[in-house]
N, C-alpha and C positions, 0 to 999 in steps of 0.2 A: 621422545617420539609422541608421547601423549601430550606433552606441553606444546609441541608444534601444532598438533591437531586442534587444540583449544584455541591457540592464537589464530589459526586459519578460520576457525568457526566464528570467532569474535569479529574478525575482519569482515567476513561475509555478512554477518548480522548487521554490523554498522553500515556496510555498503547498502544492504537492503533497506535499513531504516532511512538512510540518506535519500535513496531513490524514492522511498515512500513519502517522505516529507516534501521532497521536490515535486512529486506527482501531486500531493495534496495541495501544495502551494499553487501549482499551475491550475488545478481544478478550481480552487477558491478564486484565483484571479479571473478565470473564465466566467465563473458564476457572477462575480461582481460586474464584469463587463456586460454580461447578458442582462443583469438586473438594470444597469444604467441604460442599455439600449431599450429595454422594455419600458422603463419608466420615463424615458426621454429626459432624464435628469431632474424630473419633477417630484417633489417630496410627496405630494398627494398620492402619487401612483407607486410609491416605493413599498415593497412588501414589508420590510422591517418596520417602517412607520405605521403601516396599517395594523400590523400585529401589535405594536406598542400602544397604539391608540384605541384598538377595539375594546380592551377591558375597561379603560377609563371612560370611553363613551358609554358603554353599558352601565357602568357605575352611576354616571351622571343621570341617564334616563331612569334609573331605579332610585334616584334621590339619595345616593351616597356621595354627597358633594365633597367632603374633605378628601375622600379617596381619589375621586376623579381629578380634583384640583392638584393634588400631589403629583399625579402622573403627567397632567398638562404642564405643570411648572417644570418637571424633569425635561419634557420635550423643549421647553423654552430655553433651558440651560444648554441643551444639546444643539438647538438650532435657534440661536439668539436673534438672527437677522431675518428669519422666515416669518411670514404672517400667520401661519397655521396655529401655533400655540396660543397667540393672543385671541385669534378668532374663537378657538375652542373654550378658552377661559371666559370670553364674552357670552358664549352659548350657555355656559353654566349659569351665569347671572340671569339670562332669559328664563331658564327652566326653574330657577328659584322663584320667579314671580308668576309662572304659569298657573299654579293653583288658584291664584287671584290676581289677575293682570291689573287690578286697580291699585295694587301695592306698588308704590313708587320708590321703595327703599333702595332698590337695586339699579335704578335708572342710570345714575351717574357712572357707576363702575361699568355697566354694560357699554355705554357710549365711549367710555375711556378705552376699553379693550378693543372695540371695533375701530376706533380712530387710530389706534396703534397698529392694528392689522392693516388698515388702509395705507397708513404712512410707509410701512415696510414693503407692502405690495407695490406701491407707487415707485419706490426706489428701484425695485427689481424690474418693473415695467419700463421705466426710463432707461435703464441700462441695457435691457435685453428684449423687451417686448415679449416676454415669456407669457404665454396664454394662461398659465397657472396664476400668475399675479393678477391678471384680469378676472379670473374666476373669484379670487379672494376679495377683490374690490367689489365685485357684483354682489357677493354674498354678504359682506359687511355693510354695504350701503342698503342692501335689502332689510337687514335686521334693524338698522337705524330707522328705516322707513316704517317697519312694523311697530316699533316703539312709539315713534311720533304719531302714527295713526291711532294707537291706543290712547294716547294723551290728547287726541284731537288737535294736534298741531299740524293742520293740513298743509300749510305752505312748506314746512320742513319736510313732511312726509312726501310731498310731490317732488321736491328737489332731490331727496334721497332716492326715490323710485326712478327718476330720470337717470340719475347717475348709475344705478344698479343696472338699468336696461342697456345703457351705453357700453358698460364693460362686459355685460353678458354677451353682446354682439362681438366684441373683440376676442372673447375666449372661445367662440364657436369654431375658430379655424383648427382647433385641436379636437378631433373626433373622439378620442378616448375619454373625454370628459362628458360625453353626451348623456349618460344617465344622470350625472349631477346637474348638468345644465338644464335638463328637461324639467327639474324641480322648479326653477325660476319661471320657465315658460308656462308650466301647468298652473302655477299660482296666478300669473299675470292673466292667462286666458280665462280663468274662472272668476277672479275677483274683479276684473274689468266689468263684467256684467253684473256681479253682485253689487258693486258701488252704483252702477247705473240704475239698478232697480230700487235700491234702498236708501240712497243718499242723494236726493234731488239737488241739493246745494252744490254738490261736487260734480254734477254732470258737465258743467262747462270746462272743468279742468280736463276731462277725458279727451277733449279735442287735441290736447297736447300729445296724446299717446296713439299708437297704431291700433286699429281694431282687433278684436279678439274673438275666440271661439270657445264658448263655455263648455260644451261637451268634450271638446278636444282637451281642454284643461283638466277635466276630471280623469280622462283616460291617460293623460300624461303623468298625473300624480299617482295613479295606479301602477303604472310601469315603474316609476321611481321607487315606489314602496317595496318593490322586490328585486329591482335591478341595481340600485345605486348602493354605494358603500357609506358615504358620509351623510347624505340627505335622506336615506331611507326612512328612519323613524320620524324625521321632520315631516315627510310627506304623509305618513300615517296619522300624525297629530292633526294636520289639516283635513285629511279625508274624514276623519271621525266627525268633525264639525260640519263638513260639506254634506256627508250622508244624512246627518240629522236635519240640515236645512232643506235638503232636497227630498226628505221623507223616504229615504232608501233604508228602511228599518232592518231588513235582513243583513244587508252589507254592513251597516253600522254595528249590529250586533256581533257578527263574525269577526270584524276587525277589533272591536272593543275587547272582546273576550281574548283574542290572540295577544294583543298588546298588554292586556292586564297579566296574562299568564307569563309573558316574557319579562315584565317589569312589575312584579307584584306590590312593590311599595311606591309606585307612581300614582299619586292621588288622582291626577287627570284621567289617566287610563282606567283606574278603578271606578270612578264615578260615572264614566261613560259606559263601562260595562254594566253597572247597576241600572243606569237609565235605559239603555237599549234592551236589557232583559225585562224591564218593567214595561216598556213600550210594547214588547211582544207577548206580554202575559205570562212570562216564565217566573211564576210566583216564588218558588223555593229558591231559585238562583238569585233573583233580584233581592230577596230578603236576606239571603246569606251575605251577599256582597254589601248590601246597605249596613248590616250589623258590623261587618268587618270595618267599614269606614268609620262609624261612630266609635268603635272600640280603639282605633288608631288615634282618633281625635282625643279621646279620653287619656290615652297614654302619651299625648304630646308628640306623636311621631312627626318627623320632618315632613313639611308640606301639607299635612292634614289640618284643615282649618275650616272656617265658616261656610265657604262656598260648597265644598264637598259635604259638609254636614247638612246643608240645606237640602241638597238632592237626597241624601240618605234618609233623613228624618221624615221628609214628605212622603217618600215611597212606603215607609214602614207605617206611617199614620193612615195613609190611603188604605192599605191592606187591612189594618185593624178596624177601620170604620166600615168599609164597603164589603169586605170579605168575611172577617171573623166577627163583626158586629160587637167588638170590644171597645166600648166608649172610654173606659178609663185609660187604656193604652193608647188609643187614638189621640186623646187629648194631650197626653205627654209628648207624643211625637210631633203633633201639629204645633204645640207651643215651643218645642225645641226648634222647629223649622223657622218659626217666627223670630226666635231669639238669634239664631244664626243669620237670619236676613238683616236684623238690626246691626249685628256685629259687622257685617260686610256692607252696610249701607245699601242694601238691596231691597228696599221696601216697594219698589215697582215691579219686582220679579213676579212671574206667574205662581211660583211655588209659595210665595208669601200670601198672596191673595187666595190661592186655593186652600191654604191652611186656615186662613180666617173664615173662609166659607165652610170648611169642614167643621170647625168649632160651631158655626151658626147651625149647621144640620144636626149636630149632636144636641145642642141646646133645644132645638125645635122638637126633636124626638123625645127628649126628656121632659117636655112640657115647660121649659124655661123660655117663654116666648119673648120676655123683655131682652134677654141676653142675645137671642137669635135676631131680634130686630136691630139691636145695637151693632152686632157683627155685620149684618147685611148692609146697614147704612154706611158702615166704615168702608166696605168694598165698593159701594156705589159712589161714595164721595171721592175716593182716591184712585180706583182702578180704571184703566182705559175702557171707554164705553164700547169699544169694538171687541173686547175680550169675552170669552165664554163665561169667565168668572162674574163679570158685570151682569150679564143676561140671567145667569142662574141666581145671583143675589137679589135681583129685581123680582124674580118669580117667587123666590123663597120669602122675601120681605112681605109680599102681598099675602102669602099663605099664613105667615106668622101673625100678621096683624089681624087677619080674620079669626084665627084660633084664639088670639088673646081677647078679642071682643066676646067670643062665645064663652070663654072661661069666666069672664066678668059677669 
């Protein structure tokens, strides 16, 4: 009797488990179908891919490149015919050069990955006219255009930009991409006017492109910075530079601080945090971040090099001279700034000439008028006559010469 009861219990248990697994299988199947319906079969919108990519993207923006490349290569194995992994691997190459965009070491690999992404996207587009493929072609051509513009290859940059805009139009038919697509629109609307104002030789080229709205461009990038998934941090990268150019100091500071907190080992975000805090007179904060940058350079941390060092050392030199009146420390930091400028071939930068002028002021205050005159002449001989450094050097030169004559 007892054995019959046990047998019946086992049968009931097995039946229950079978029904449970059947129910689970049906639930999973419905979940998969719902996910396919939600994503419209597009990898960019698939939750699984977004989850897999999130950590790797965060690692990339925090300059942990081996970790991010490992994850992106895994995606490439999993989705060998899709343009996403190659595009992300190309984006890694871009961020490797962001601390100093004059560094051409990563150019070839960046272009190679973007060309592969375009090739795979073209095949998908030819077969299905999937708007996701158009999105990747727009994005990849956009990055090629960015690189060619950095290298002043204007003809190539123009062709890449036209291709990017063409595919951007094709991908508009899919509304769910709107936050990502707005990134391209925002950049176009702002930089159309930036080029028009700052590059006279390129103005004739703008006739090839539709007119744009600068303020709308800033607003679009701001929306992307908190609505988009893949292009959110890219939008913040550009907004930091735009806020600086447009003298939006408070916005620049808030965004720089936020991005630095999220990616503490990203040298670009950290130096913008130092710069914006300095511009707003946040002395303690600016000094702390500037010292952090120099410490990371001393420890050869990935991405920390001469451009960031130039920012940090000038900030510290300025405070030592004008706030703490410590000539010894100020000299050390100004000379560091000059050395970093030489390392990065940035002798025309404002930080370099401001450092030379700082050394001239110290020499003048210490009664070393010959050195003060020498530094002032150096600034006047090589700095742009329209700069404040030139004007200040001219005034200080006159004062140093008078003081030297009296001393004699």
